[in-house]
N, C-alpha and C positions, 0 to 999 in steps of 0.2 A: 273232315275229311280223312279216311280209311290210308293206313300206312298198307304197307308192302311187306312180306308176301300175304297173298290171297291163295288159301289152301283149301279146296274141296271137303270139304266134313267128312266124305267117304273112302279118305287117303290115307294109308299109313303106313307105315318104315316098321319092314320085313327082314328078314337075315335068308342069306341061303349058304349052303358049304359052299358052293362054287361062287355064287354071284358075289358075294357078300351082301351089304346095305340093298334095297331094293324098294318100290316105290309096289304098292297093292291096294285096290278097291278094295273095299269093306261092305260094298254093295252095286246093284248093277249101275251103271251111270251108261246116261243114251248120248249116242253120236252127236256132237257139237257141244257136249255141255262145256263149260269154263273148268278145268279141273286146278289150274295152278296161275296164277300171275307172280311172275321174280321181277324186282329190279336189281341193278347191277350195283356189287359191291366198289368198283370202278369199271369204268370203259378207257378207251384208250382208241383216236379214229383211224383209218388208214389213211399211210404216207398219200400225199400228193402224188408223187412220183410211179405210184400204182393206179392214178387217174380214177379212184372210186367214187362209185355215183352220187353220193353225199361228204360232205363234213358233219362233224356233232360240234355244238356246243358243247361250250367245255367247263363249264358248270356242272357238276357231278347228277346236282338233282334235277338237272333239266335232259341233257345230252337230245336234243331237237337234231333233228337231223334237215338237213340244210344242204337243199339241191348244187353240186360243186359247180354251178354254170355260175353261181352268183361273184363268183371270185370273177369274173371277166365280164358278168354281164350289168350285177348291182354292186358292185363292191360297197357302196354305202350303206347297204343293208347288215353287211357285217364287221363284226366291231375285234376289232385286234389287240392283241399286248401292245402297248405302248413301245414296250422294250424289243419286241419284236425278235421274242425267244425263239418262236418257232412255227413257220409256214400257215403249220397245221390248226396254233391256237388261234380258234375264232370265239365266239359268243354270238348268239345269235340274234341279245339287244342288249342296251348298255345296262336295264336293269341284272340282268344274268351276269355281264362284267362287275359289277360291283360289288354282290354279292358273293361274288370266286373270290374276291381281290386277297382275303388273309389265306386260304389255300394257296391260291396260284402262287403268291408271294414266293412259296417254298417251293413250288414245283418248276417258275420260270427261273431262278435260281440255277438251280440242279441243271435244267436245257440247256443255259448259256454256256456253262461250265465246262460239259458232258458229252451232248450229243450229238458234233461232230467227231469227238475223237471216238467214241462208239462207232457210230455207223461206218466212219472210217475205216478201226481194226476189226470189228465184229460182224460188220452187215447190219442191214434194215430190220430184218426178223429180230435181231436179239436186240436190237436199240429197242424196238416196240415192246419186248418183255419185261426189258429191265424199266420201260417209262412206262407199263401198269403197273410195277410192283413198286416203282417212288408210289403213283396216287394211290395206292392201297395204302402203303405204310403212312403217308400222311395223311388220309383220314384218320389210321388208326390213332397217330400221334395226336391230332387236334383235338378229338375225342375222348379219349386219355386226358388230354392238358385239361380240356372243357371242365371232367370229370371231378377231378385232383380241387378246383375249384370251387367245387359246387355248383356249377351253373351248366342252364341246357343251351347256352350260346354262347360265344367269344363276346369280349367289351364291345366291340363294334358292330354287334348286331348281327350279323353273318351267321346262320345257322349252318352246323358242323353236317346235319342228316337232313337236309333240306325237304320243306314238303317235295313230296310224290310229284311234279306240273303233268300236269292234263291226263293224270291217270280220273277213271271213270269208272266207279263204284255201284252204277249200276246192276252189275251183277254178281258182288261180292255182297252176300250177305256177311254180318257181324259174327266173327271167329272167335270158338270156344276153344281158345287154345291149351286149356289143361288136358284135352284127348291125346296130346303130341310131348306132354310135360315127359322130359326127359329123353324125349326121342332129337332125332338133327330139326327135324320140324320146329320144335319150340328156340332154336340157339337164335339168337337176331345179332348182326354187326362180325366183328373180329370175330366172334365166338364160332359164328355159322363158316368164316372161312377155314378158321383153323380147325374144324372138328371134319374136314374134308378130307381122303381118300388122298392119300401119295406122301413119297418119302423118299429119300435117296434110295433106299434099296429096290425100289420099283428100276432105276435107272443103269447103266452103265457108270465104271468109276471117272472113266474118264470125259464123261460127259458130268457127273458130280462136278469134279474140278476142274471144270471149265465155269459151272456157273460159282464157285467159291472166288475164283480168281475172279470174274466179273463183277462181283457181290464186292470183295474187297477194295478192286480199283475205283468202284463206280458209286457204290451204295453206303458203306461203311467207309466213305475217305474222307469224313470231317467238312461236307459241302454243310448238309443240311444236321439239324439237332434229331437224329435220329438214332437212339440208343439200344438197339434193337443188335444182338448176336449174328456172324456169318451163319453158322449154323443154323439159327430158327430162318433166315431169310431164306438161305438155299432149299431148308424145308415148304416153304412157302410157293419158290419156283417148281417142287415138284409137284403142289397142287394142281398149280395154272398151269402147268404141262397137261396132267389128267382132266383137268374140271372148267376150262375155258370155255368159252361160248364163240364161234363170230357171228358178226353181225351182217345181216343181208336183207335184201326187201321184200321177198318171198317167203314163202309157207316152204317151214321143211318136215318133210316126213310121210307123206301124203301117200296111203298104198293102198289100194293098187296103182302102181303109176299111171297115168294114164296120157301122161305129154312128155317129150322132148325138153320144154322148155321148164328148165331149170330152176332156181330161187333170185337168182340173178348175182351181181355181184357184190364183193366182200367189199363195206366200209369201216369196219371197224373189231374190237373183240373186248370182252371183257369176261369176270366172272359174275355168277349170280349163284351165289351159294345154295340159295331153298332144291331151286330147280336144279343142280348138280345130284341130287339123289336120283334120277333116273335114268334104267340105264340101257343100251342101245339093243335095237334091235332092226334086223332089214326088212321085217316087215309089220311097221308099231303100229301100236294101237291108239297113239297119242302122236297130234303133231304141235309142232310151235311154229310161231311168226311173230317179231317185233311192232309194236304202234313209234308214231312219230318219234315218241318220247326216250326210245333204249328200253321199254318194259317188257316182259317174254310173255305171249299169251301162250296158255298149252289146251290145245282141246280135245275132248276126246275123238277120236278120226273116224272111228265105227263103235258101235255099240259095247260095250265091257262087261265083262262077266262077272260077279261076287268072286271074289277070291284070286282072281286074274292080276298077274303083273302088268303094270305101268311101265308102256316102255316109247323110248322115242330113237327117232333117228341123229345120226353126230353126223349126217354128212349129205350132201344133197344126195337124192334116191335114182336122180336122174342122170347124174353125173356117172354115177357107178353101178349100170345095171349088172352087169357079169358077176357071177359068183367069185369069180378068183381076184379080179380087182377089185371087189369089195374086201374082202378077207385082207388082199395084200394091205389098203387103203387103215383097214382097221389095226390090222397088225402093228403097222410102219406109227399112227399115230396117237395110239393109245395101247398099244404093248398089251394087247391079249386076241384070243381065239373067238371067233362068234360063235354061237353055238345055237342061234335062235332056226325056228322051224322052219324057213326059208334056205336059209344055208345049210343045214341038215337034210334037204328034200331036195336042194339046187332046182328050186321051184322054175319053170319058163317064163324067160322076162313076155313083155306084153307081144302083142303081135306085131305090133307096128316098128318093133327093134329088131324082131329076129330076122328080117332081110338082111339088116347091117353084121350079119354073120358075128356077132358077138360071144365071147367066152360065155357059157353059164356055167 
């Protein structure tokens, strides 16, 4: 079985003076073609208080989405932590729980000792952010520990970077990674995370100070054997803030917008290091959606010409039909001003939305 990511052989990474790194097509790509598949370095589920449509299998190599109603209608189908560290921690089957034992031992200890205090002092959003960081650091720690022992898996046989469950390789020919040698597309694991854009200079001093405080109090506090410096972890937080993806059941980035029905409700978040190279456009030429195991599929939303930049939408276009709302959302969440063709030209919203008197 081939591993993720899969990258279309006619994609390359280029640089722009204004945008920085970007993804470009080196030959024409037809509408509907798969251009990239990426798996998460780490994901976390949405909190139950937000009533997400799905739970997530806790094993990072699975991340199967589980209908939330199973918690009430079929509780026997959920495998929970014996220590009940957090209600959101479930596995889709006993085999996944068993394979996840070593990794979850670290996570479980951290959740039991810190989750209530973080949520009480800083709120759920900051808790979820720190939980994602902890999962990333545990993955890194276990991989480094296994490497130092010259092993491909820990003593109990649990794979550190497990197989990609449910991954269909029928559309993915064998990759020739030599063509991307030296670029971000050639990086894997923690190396691909660390190579992402983002550092404290992108954020206000007050926000960076806040992250320093939380990191010192809840990550670099001796609970787990993670010997990473506070400054380095804050850098990772900056990268997550700029590059993470939300998990939604529907398609993101269909353009033109032909329906008021959006991509559905949020059920988790994660970091997809290879896919993070795509820039945003409010009139994207690439769509993305998730399969049942948290793998993100990117397809050409229309024919893409040779030399054209491949762009995605960072948000649900049906949710922000007006240009002012889009610009504000982009500036608030990603700290840049969109200069895509649609924003530059203030293109008309679809006819079915015009009657709503939206600001375009």
